[in-house]
N, CA, C and O atoms as CSV, one atom per row, in Angstrom:
chain,resi,resn,atom,element,x,y,z
A,1,MET,N,N,3.258,16.652,15.944
A,1,MET,CA,C,3.756,15.471,15.277
A,1,MET,C,C,2.605,14.479,15.117
A,1,MET,O,O,1.886,14.199,16.076
A,2,GLN,N,N,2.435,13.963,13.937
A,2,GLN,CA,C,1.334,13.056,13.637
A,2,GLN,C,C,1.353,11.789,14.479
A,2,GLN,O,O,0.299,11.245,14.806
A,3,LEU,N,N,2.524,11.323,14.826
A,3,LEU,CA,C,2.637,10.102,15.612
A,3,LEU,C,C,1.834,10.206,16.907
A,3,LEU,O,O,1.086,9.290,17.251
A,4,PHE,N,N,1.987,11.308,17.616
A,4,PHE,CA,C,1.300,11.479,18.895
A,4,PHE,C,C,-0.153,11.900,18.718
A,4,PHE,O,O,-0.997,11.604,19.564
A,5,ALA,N,N,-0.444,12.589,17.623
A,5,ALA,CA,C,-1.806,13.060,17.377
A,5,ALA,C,C,-2.800,11.915,17.224
A,5,ALA,O,O,-3.989,12.092,17.486
A,6,GLY,N,N,-2.334,10.757,16.807
A,6,GLY,CA,C,-3.223,9.628,16.592
A,6,GLY,C,C,-3.452,8.753,17.816
A,6,GLY,O,O,-4.198,7.776,17.752
A,7,ILE,N,N,-2.814,9.098,18.929
A,7,ILE,CA,C,-2.960,8.297,20.144
A,7,ILE,C,C,-4.118,8.852,20.973
A,7,ILE,O,O,-4.108,10.034,21.317
A,8,PRO,N,N,-5.117,8.028,21.301
A,8,PRO,CA,C,-6.259,8.514,22.088
A,8,PRO,C,C,-5.818,9.073,23.447
A,8,PRO,O,O,-4.957,8.494,24.110
A,9,TYR,N,N,-6.396,10.175,23.847
A,9,TYR,CA,C,-6.026,10.819,25.108
A,9,TYR,C,C,-6.273,9.905,26.310
A,9,TYR,O,O,-5.642,10.079,27.353
A,10,THR,N,N,-7.167,8.951,26.182
A,10,THR,CA,C,-7.523,8.077,27.298
A,10,THR,C,C,-6.411,7.105,27.683
A,10,THR,O,O,-6.443,6.534,28.773
A,11,ILE,N,N,-5.432,6.910,26.808
A,11,ILE,CA,C,-4.334,5.994,27.151
A,11,ILE,C,C,-2.996,6.710,27.295
A,11,ILE,O,O,-1.964,6.056,27.446
A,12,GLN,N,N,-2.996,8.025,27.252
A,12,GLN,CA,C,-1.749,8.774,27.379
A,12,GLN,C,C,-1.384,8.960,28.847
A,12,GLN,O,O,-2.250,9.059,29.716
A,13,ILE,N,N,-0.107,9.002,29.092
A,13,ILE,CA,C,0.438,9.171,30.440
A,13,ILE,C,C,1.301,10.424,30.448
A,13,ILE,O,O,2.111,10.613,29.540
A,14,GLU,N,N,1.151,11.265,31.428
A,14,GLU,CA,C,1.898,12.528,31.490
A,14,GLU,C,C,3.267,12.335,32.138
A,14,GLU,O,O,3.576,12.933,33.168
A,15,GLN,N,N,4.077,11.486,31.509
A,15,GLN,CA,C,5.432,11.236,31.985
A,15,GLN,C,C,6.380,11.212,30.797
A,15,GLN,O,O,6.025,10.779,29.701
A,16,GLU,N,N,7.594,11.687,31.041
A,16,GLU,CA,C,8.598,11.737,29.972
A,16,GLU,C,C,8.841,10.365,29.366
A,16,GLU,O,O,8.960,10.245,28.147
A,17,ARG,N,N,8.918,9.335,30.184
A,17,ARG,CA,C,9.226,7.996,29.677
A,17,ARG,C,C,8.151,7.464,28.726
A,17,ARG,O,O,8.449,6.641,27.861
A,18,TYR,N,N,6.915,7.921,28.875
A,18,TYR,CA,C,5.845,7.546,27.947
A,18,TYR,C,C,6.197,8.011,26.532
A,18,TYR,O,O,6.162,7.227,25.583
A,19,TYR,N,N,6.534,9.290,26.405
A,19,TYR,CA,C,6.892,9.853,25.101
A,19,TYR,C,C,8.186,9.231,24.570
A,19,TYR,O,O,8.305,8.949,23.378
A,20,GLN,N,N,9.139,9.025,25.458
A,20,GLN,CA,C,10.412,8.429,25.083
A,20,GLN,C,C,10.203,7.016,24.527
A,20,GLN,O,O,10.837,6.634,23.543
A,21,THR,N,N,9.334,6.263,25.143
A,21,THR,CA,C,9.061,4.901,24.693
A,21,THR,C,C,8.453,4.889,23.295
A,21,THR,O,O,8.805,4.046,22.470
A,22,ILE,N,N,7.555,5.810,23.032
A,22,ILE,CA,C,6.946,5.873,21.702
A,22,ILE,C,C,8.005,6.195,20.649
A,22,ILE,O,O,8.014,5.591,19.576
A,23,PHE,N,N,8.897,7.140,20.948
A,23,PHE,CA,C,9.994,7.441,20.029
A,23,PHE,C,C,10.847,6.197,19.801
A,23,PHE,O,O,11.193,5.872,18.665
A,24,TYR,N,N,11.179,5.515,20.871
A,24,TYR,CA,C,12.008,4.321,20.779
A,24,TYR,C,C,11.362,3.276,19.862
A,24,TYR,O,O,12.011,2.763,18.950
A,25,VAL,N,N,10.103,2.968,20.100
A,25,VAL,CA,C,9.418,1.947,19.309
A,25,VAL,C,C,9.342,2.349,17.834
A,25,VAL,O,O,9.595,1.528,16.953
A,26,ALA,N,N,8.996,3.602,17.566
A,26,ALA,CA,C,8.887,4.064,16.179
A,26,ALA,C,C,10.230,3.961,15.460
A,26,ALA,O,O,10.289,3.501,14.319
A,27,LEU,N,N,11.298,4.383,16.115
A,27,LEU,CA,C,12.625,4.326,15.482
A,27,LEU,C,C,13.120,2.896,15.344
A,27,LEU,O,O,13.748,2.547,14.344
A,28,LYS,N,N,12.844,2.080,16.330
A,28,LYS,CA,C,13.261,0.677,16.277
A,28,LYS,C,C,12.557,-0.053,15.131
A,28,LYS,O,O,13.150,-0.908,14.473
A,29,MET,N,N,11.293,0.292,14.901
A,29,MET,CA,C,10.528,-0.362,13.841
A,29,MET,C,C,11.057,-0.037,12.438
A,29,MET,O,O,10.844,-0.802,11.498
A,30,ILE,N,N,11.745,1.100,12.304
A,30,ILE,CA,C,12.320,1.424,10.993
A,30,ILE,C,C,13.775,0.981,10.889
A,30,ILE,O,O,14.454,1.289,9.910
A,31,GLY,N,N,14.250,0.258,11.899
A,31,GLY,CA,C,15.574,-0.338,11.836
A,31,GLY,C,C,16.717,0.529,12.328
A,31,GLY,O,O,17.878,0.217,12.062
A,32,ALA,N,N,16.423,1.602,13.034
A,32,ALA,CA,C,17.488,2.474,13.543
A,32,ALA,C,C,18.294,1.761,14.635
A,32,ALA,O,O,17.752,0.978,15.414
A,33,GLN,N,N,19.599,2.049,14.674
A,33,GLN,CA,C,20.454,1.541,15.752
A,33,GLN,C,C,20.298,2.476,16.940
A,33,GLN,O,O,20.763,3.615,16.913
A,34,ILE,N,N,19.645,1.990,17.971
A,34,ILE,CA,C,19.269,2.847,19.105
A,34,ILE,C,C,19.802,2.281,20.412
A,34,ILE,O,O,19.818,1.071,20.637
A,35,ILE,N,N,20.238,3.204,21.265
A,35,ILE,CA,C,20.560,2.868,22.650
A,35,ILE,C,C,19.718,3.807,23.504
A,35,ILE,O,O,19.749,5.020,23.299
A,36,VAL,N,N,18.970,3.265,24.455
A,36,VAL,CA,C,18.181,4.108,25.352
A,36,VAL,C,C,18.742,4.034,26.765
A,36,VAL,O,O,19.277,3.011,27.192
A,37,GLU,N,N,18.605,5.145,27.476
A,37,GLU,CA,C,19.056,5.232,28.870
A,37,GLU,C,C,20.501,4.755,29.017
A,37,GLU,O,O,20.822,3.963,29.902
A,38,GLN,N,N,21.362,5.251,28.134
A,38,GLN,CA,C,22.786,4.896,28.143
A,38,GLN,C,C,23.471,5.556,29.341
A,38,GLN,O,O,23.581,6.781,29.390
A,39,PRO,N,N,23.934,4.757,30.307
A,39,PRO,CA,C,24.583,5.367,31.476
A,39,PRO,C,C,25.966,5.929,31.134
A,39,PRO,O,O,26.707,5.355,30.336
A,40,THR,N,N,26.290,7.056,31.754
A,40,THR,CA,C,27.622,7.647,31.640
A,40,THR,C,C,28.165,7.804,33.055
A,40,THR,O,O,27.545,7.347,34.015
A,41,ASN,N,N,29.295,8.433,33.181
A,41,ASN,CA,C,29.885,8.624,34.502
A,41,ASN,C,C,29.114,9.634,35.359
A,41,ASN,O,O,29.274,9.651,36.579
A,42,ILE,N,N,28.268,10.487,34.727
A,42,ILE,CA,C,27.532,11.482,35.531
A,42,ILE,C,C,26.052,11.587,35.174
A,42,ILE,O,O,25.401,12.566,35.538
A,43,GLY,N,N,25.519,10.610,34.480
A,43,GLY,CA,C,24.099,10.672,34.149
A,43,GLY,C,C,23.708,9.595,33.160
A,43,GLY,O,O,24.438,8.626,32.950
A,44,ARG,N,N,22.537,9.780,32.549
A,44,ARG,CA,C,22.035,8.834,31.554
A,44,ARG,C,C,21.575,9.592,30.320
A,44,ARG,O,O,20.841,10.576,30.415
A,45,ILE,N,N,22.016,9.122,29.167
A,45,ILE,CA,C,21.585,9.709,27.901
A,45,ILE,C,C,20.233,9.091,27.563
A,45,ILE,O,O,20.087,7.869,27.585
A,46,ASP,N,N,19.251,9.920,27.252
A,46,ASP,CA,C,17.927,9.398,26.946
A,46,ASP,C,C,17.922,8.509,25.710
A,46,ASP,O,O,17.328,7.431,25.723
A,47,LEU,N,N,18.580,8.952,24.644
A,47,LEU,CA,C,18.537,8.183,23.397
A,47,LEU,C,C,19.762,8.502,22.549
A,47,LEU,O,O,20.142,9.664,22.403
A,48,VAL,N,N,20.373,7.467,21.996
A,48,VAL,CA,C,21.492,7.615,21.067
A,48,VAL,C,C,21.132,6.854,19.802
A,48,VAL,O,O,20.745,5.687,19.854
A,49,ILE,N,N,21.262,7.522,18.678
A,49,ILE,CA,C,21.054,6.885,17.378
A,49,ILE,C,C,22.346,7.029,16.594
A,49,ILE,O,O,22.897,8.125,16.485
A,50,GLN,N,N,22.827,5.915,16.047
A,50,GLN,CA,C,24.038,5.973,15.235
A,50,GLN,C,C,23.746,5.538,13.806
A,50,GLN,O,O,23.036,4.565,13.556
A,51,THR,N,N,24.318,6.293,12.885
A,51,THR,CA,C,24.317,5.911,11.483
A,51,THR,C,C,25.771,5.699,11.088
A,51,THR,O,O,26.664,5.773,11.932
A,52,LYS,N,N,26.002,5.443,9.845
A,52,LYS,CA,C,27.366,5.199,9.384
A,52,LYS,C,C,28.305,6.364,9.698
A,52,LYS,O,O,29.455,6.146,10.080
A,53,ASP,N,N,27.825,7.589,9.542
A,53,ASP,CA,C,28.705,8.744,9.722
A,53,ASP,C,C,28.238,9.768,10.747
A,53,ASP,O,O,28.885,10.801,10.921
A,54,THR,N,N,27.123,9.501,11.431
A,54,THR,CA,C,26.592,10.479,12.383
A,54,THR,C,C,26.110,9.793,13.655
A,54,THR,O,O,25.590,8.678,13.629
A,55,CYS,N,N,26.300,10.496,14.766
A,55,CYS,CA,C,25.806,10.036,16.064
A,55,CYS,C,C,24.878,11.129,16.605
A,55,CYS,O,O,25.285,12.281,16.751
A,56,PHE,N,N,23.648,10.761,16.894
A,56,PHE,CA,C,22.662,11.690,17.419
A,56,PHE,C,C,22.489,11.428,18.907
A,56,PHE,O,O,22.120,10.326,19.313
A,57,ILE,N,N,22.758,12.446,19.719
A,57,ILE,CA,C,22.585,12.359,21.164
A,57,ILE,C,C,21.304,13.134,21.484
A,57,ILE,O,O,21.230,14.340,21.247
A,58,ILE,N,N,20.296,12.441,22.023
A,58,ILE,CA,C,18.981,13.054,22.206
A,58,ILE,C,C,18.597,13.081,23.678
A,58,ILE,O,O,18.718,12.088,24.395
A,59,GLU,N,N,18.132,14.248,24.104
A,59,GLU,CA,C,17.617,14.423,25.459
A,59,GLU,C,C,16.168,14.861,25.351
A,59,GLU,O,O,15.844,15.789,24.610
A,60,PHE,N,N,15.300,14.192,26.093
A,60,PHE,CA,C,13.881,14.533,26.125
A,60,PHE,C,C,13.576,15.329,27.393
A,60,PHE,O,O,14.171,15.099,28.446
A,61,LYS,N,N,12.649,16.258,27.272
A,61,LYS,CA,C,12.149,17.018,28.430
A,61,LYS,C,C,10.638,17.104,28.316
A,61,LYS,O,O,10.082,17.106,27.218
A,62,ILE,N,N,9.992,17.175,29.452
A,62,ILE,CA,C,8.543,17.317,29.477
A,62,ILE,C,C,8.208,18.676,30.089
A,62,ILE,O,O,8.733,19.035,31.143
A,63,ASN,N,N,7.331,19.429,29.421
A,63,ASN,CA,C,6.922,20.763,29.875
A,63,ASN,C,C,8.129,21.646,30.188
A,63,ASN,O,O,8.178,22.304,31.227
A,64,SER,N,N,9.077,21.649,29.295
A,64,SER,CA,C,10.307,22.416,29.461
A,64,SER,C,C,10.689,22.993,28.103
A,64,SER,O,O,9.834,23.205,27.243
A,65,THR,N,N,11.988,23.245,27.923
A,65,THR,CA,C,12.444,23.799,26.647
A,65,THR,C,C,13.497,22.896,26.011
A,65,THR,O,O,14.222,22.177,26.699
A,66,ALA,N,N,13.562,22.951,24.706
A,66,ALA,CA,C,14.567,22.183,23.972
A,66,ALA,C,C,15.968,22.697,24.295
A,66,ALA,O,O,16.931,21.930,24.296
A,67,GLU,N,N,16.075,23.984,24.564
A,67,GLU,CA,C,17.377,24.565,24.919
A,67,GLU,C,C,17.907,23.948,26.211
A,67,GLU,O,O,19.102,23.676,26.322
A,68,LYS,N,N,17.019,23.725,27.193
A,68,LYS,CA,C,17.446,23.085,28.447
A,68,LYS,C,C,17.906,21.655,28.204
A,68,LYS,O,O,18.841,21.179,28.849
A,69,ALA,N,N,17.256,20.982,27.286
A,69,ALA,CA,C,17.647,19.603,26.960
A,69,ALA,C,C,19.051,19.582,26.357
A,69,ALA,O,O,19.884,18.767,26.751
A,70,ILE,N,N,19.310,20.463,25.416
A,70,ILE,CA,C,20.640,20.528,24.798
A,70,ILE,C,C,21.685,20.957,25.822
A,70,ILE,O,O,22.802,20.440,25.823
A,71,LYS,N,N,21.336,21.885,26.679
A,71,LYS,CA,C,22.268,22.328,27.730
A,71,LYS,C,C,22.644,21.161,28.643
A,71,LYS,O,O,23.799,21.049,29.054
A,72,GLN,N,N,21.690,20.297,28.962
A,72,GLN,CA,C,21.992,19.122,29.790
A,72,GLN,C,C,22.987,18.210,29.083
A,72,GLN,O,O,23.913,17.701,29.714
A,73,ILE,N,N,22.808,17.999,27.791
A,73,ILE,CA,C,23.752,17.169,27.027
A,73,ILE,C,C,25.151,17.773,27.106
A,73,ILE,O,O,26.136,17.062,27.305
A,74,GLU,N,N,25.224,19.099,26.945
A,74,GLU,CA,C,26.525,19.775,26.981
A,74,GLU,C,C,27.123,19.771,28.385
A,74,GLU,O,O,28.300,19.458,28.558
A,75,ASP,N,N,26.319,20.115,29.381
A,75,ASP,CA,C,26.820,20.187,30.757
A,75,ASP,C,C,27.319,18.839,31.273
A,75,ASP,O,O,28.331,18.769,31.970
A,76,LYS,N,N,26.602,17.773,30.926
A,76,LYS,CA,C,26.982,16.440,31.394
A,76,LYS,C,C,27.885,15.707,30.401
A,76,LYS,O,O,28.266,14.556,30.615
A,77,LYS,N,N,28.218,16.401,29.309
A,77,LYS,CA,C,29.144,15.863,28.307
A,77,LYS,C,C,28.735,14.456,27.844
A,77,LYS,O,O,29.566,13.554,27.742
A,78,TYR,N,N,27.446,14.296,27.569
A,78,TYR,CA,C,26.935,13.009,27.110
A,78,TYR,C,C,27.573,12.563,25.798
A,78,TYR,O,O,27.546,11.377,25.471
A,79,TYR,N,N,28.132,13.475,25.062
A,79,TYR,CA,C,28.735,13.178,23.758
A,79,TYR,C,C,30.116,12.549,23.886
A,79,TYR,O,O,30.588,11.933,22.931
A,80,GLN,N,N,30.777,12.682,25.030
A,80,GLN,CA,C,32.171,12.245,25.180
A,80,GLN,C,C,32.447,10.805,24.749
A,80,GLN,O,O,33.453,10.567,24.080
A,81,PRO,N,N,31.602,9.837,25.100
A,81,PRO,CA,C,31.921,8.459,24.682
A,81,PRO,C,C,31.918,8.253,23.163
A,81,PRO,O,O,32.409,7.236,22.675
A,82,TYR,N,N,31.372,9.204,22.425
A,82,TYR,CA,C,31.211,9.031,20.983
A,82,TYR,C,C,32.180,9.871,20.150
A,82,TYR,O,O,32.245,9.711,18.931
A,83,VAL,N,N,32.923,10.754,20.789
A,83,VAL,CA,C,33.847,11.636,20.069
A,83,VAL,C,C,34.917,10.841,19.329
A,83,VAL,O,O,35.273,11.182,18.201
A,84,SER,N,N,35.427,9.797,19.948
A,84,SER,CA,C,36.522,9.024,19.339
A,84,SER,C,C,36.087,8.200,18.132
A,84,SER,O,O,36.935,7.629,17.447
A,85,LEU,N,N,34.789,8.124,17.854
A,85,LEU,CA,C,34.312,7.346,16.701
A,85,LEU,C,C,34.576,8.042,15.371
A,85,LEU,O,O,34.500,7.415,14.314
A,86,GLY,N,N,34.886,9.335,15.421
A,86,GLY,CA,C,35.158,10.075,14.201
A,86,GLY,C,C,33.915,10.418,13.398
A,86,GLY,O,O,34.005,10.742,12.214
A,87,LYS,N,N,32.770,10.348,14.032
A,87,LYS,CA,C,31.512,10.677,13.351
A,87,LYS,C,C,31.083,12.097,13.698
A,87,LYS,O,O,31.499,12.658,14.712
A,88,LYS,N,N,30.242,12.668,12.835
A,88,LYS,CA,C,29.615,13.946,13.173
A,88,LYS,C,C,28.677,13.680,14.354
A,88,LYS,O,O,27.976,12.669,14.378
A,89,ILE,N,N,28.667,14.591,15.329
A,89,ILE,CA,C,27.796,14.432,16.493
A,89,ILE,C,C,26.774,15.557,16.504
A,89,ILE,O,O,27.120,16.737,16.474
A,90,ILE,N,N,25.513,15.165,16.548
A,90,ILE,CA,C,24.403,16.118,16.588
A,90,ILE,C,C,23.708,15.984,17.933
A,90,ILE,O,O,23.295,14.892,18.323
A,91,LEU,N,N,23.581,17.105,18.642
A,91,LEU,CA,C,22.865,17.144,19.917
A,91,LEU,C,C,21.435,17.569,19.632
A,91,LEU,O,O,21.209,18.568,18.948
A,92,ILE,N,N,20.471,16.825,20.145
A,92,ILE,CA,C,19.064,17.117,19.877
A,92,ILE,C,C,18.290,17.201,21.181
A,92,ILE,O,O,18.385,16.318,22.033
A,93,GLY,N,N,17.524,18.272,21.323
A,93,GLY,CA,C,16.617,18.436,22.452
A,93,GLY,C,C,15.185,18.355,21.941
A,93,GLY,O,O,14.805,19.084,21.024
A,94,ILE,N,N,14.400,17.474,22.531
A,94,ILE,CA,C,12.996,17.322,22.144
A,94,ILE,C,C,12.145,17.499,23.392
A,94,ILE,O,O,12.378,16.860,24.417
A,95,THR,N,N,11.154,18.378,23.286
A,95,THR,CA,C,10.280,18.602,24.434
A,95,THR,C,C,8.853,18.200,24.112
A,95,THR,O,O,8.406,18.242,22.966
A,96,PHE,N,N,8.156,17.808,25.169
A,96,PHE,CA,C,6.766,17.382,25.067
A,96,PHE,C,C,5.911,18.261,25.965
A,96,PHE,O,O,6.332,18.652,27.054
A,97,ASP,N,N,4.726,18.564,25.504
A,97,ASP,CA,C,3.765,19.368,26.244
A,97,ASP,C,C,2.621,18.450,26.666
A,97,ASP,O,O,1.917,17.902,25.817
A,98,THR,N,N,2.433,18.279,27.980
A,98,THR,CA,C,1.412,17.351,28.449
A,98,THR,C,C,-0.005,17.871,28.223
A,98,THR,O,O,-0.944,17.078,28.161
A,99,LYS,N,N,-0.178,19.174,28.099
A,99,LYS,CA,C,-1.513,19.709,27.797
A,99,LYS,C,C,-1.873,19.466,26.333
A,99,LYS,O,O,-2.994,19.063,26.026
A,100,ALA,N,N,-0.922,19.710,25.432
A,100,ALA,CA,C,-1.152,19.475,24.008
A,100,ALA,C,C,-1.034,17.989,23.665
A,100,ALA,O,O,-1.482,17.544,22.609
A,101,LYS,N,N,-0.418,17.228,24.585
A,101,LYS,CA,C,-0.199,15.797,24.387
A,101,LYS,C,C,0.567,15.528,23.087
A,101,LYS,O,O,0.207,14.660,22.293
A,102,ASN,N,N,1.644,16.313,22.904
A,102,ASN,CA,C,2.416,16.217,21.670
A,102,ASN,C,C,3.791,16.832,21.897
A,102,ASN,O,O,4.070,17.382,22.962
A,103,THR,N,N,4.643,16.731,20.885
A,103,THR,CA,C,5.922,17.424,20.954
A,103,THR,C,C,5.666,18.927,20.915
A,103,THR,O,O,4.737,19.386,20.250
A,104,SER,N,N,6.485,19.686,21.622
A,104,SER,CA,C,6.316,21.139,21.614
A,104,SER,C,C,7.496,21.858,20.980
A,104,SER,O,O,7.354,22.981,20.497
A,105,ALA,N,N,8.666,21.213,20.978
A,105,ALA,CA,C,9.832,21.849,20.361
A,105,ALA,C,C,10.900,20.801,20.069
A,105,ALA,O,O,11.049,19.809,20.784
A,106,VAL,N,N,11.631,21.057,18.999
A,106,VAL,CA,C,12.789,20.241,18.648
A,106,VAL,C,C,13.888,21.210,18.228
A,106,VAL,O,O,13.697,22.026,17.326
A,107,GLU,N,N,15.022,21.113,18.879
A,107,GLU,CA,C,16.182,21.939,18.538
A,107,GLU,C,C,17.373,21.008,18.350
A,107,GLU,O,O,17.446,19.948,18.973
A,108,TYR,N,N,18.293,21.402,17.503
A,108,TYR,CA,C,19.495,20.604,17.351
A,108,TYR,C,C,20.710,21.496,17.201
A,108,TYR,O,O,20.608,22.677,16.870
A,109,LYS,N,N,21.851,20.902,17.452
A,109,LYS,CA,C,23.104,21.631,17.409
A,109,LYS,C,C,24.214,20.639,17.034
A,109,LYS,O,O,24.308,19.554,17.608
A,110,THR,N,N,25.035,21.018,16.083
A,110,THR,CA,C,26.161,20.170,15.713
A,110,THR,C,C,27.301,20.439,16.690
A,110,THR,O,O,27.673,21.587,16.933
A,111,LEU,N,N,27.846,19.362,17.244
A,111,LEU,CA,C,28.954,19.494,18.184
A,111,LEU,C,C,30.203,19.866,17.420
A,111,LEU,O,O,30.557,19.214,16.438
A,112,VAL,N,N,30.865,20.904,17.863
A,112,VAL,CA,C,32.148,21.306,17.293
A,112,VAL,C,C,33.194,20.984,18.337
A,112,VAL,O,O,33.327,21.688,19.339
A,113,ALA,N,N,33.937,19.912,18.097
A,113,ALA,CA,C,34.913,19.445,19.097
A,113,ALA,C,C,36.261,20.097,18.903
A,113,ALA,O,O,37.196,19.819,19.654
């Protein structure tokens, strides 16, 4: 992803929240409706983006797989607070590779309720 490619390696931090913060700032700057670290009854959703007709539930992982990120969303039912809104719900797993200092995978899945 070009966003991360332009960041000098000397200021990068090998932590998930570093990458999450960059995503947050970039999306916020384009006017997206974002909620970060949304607490639920059994965990915290890393990022929620809502549009008029869609709700994106995003889980970030570092040095892992996008499939594990989506599985966490499903296992912890992070989507439950948004089902009653009547919007399409998309589950997204985004992973970061600390050696490549960039995103390594993005997977998504439409929730079928």
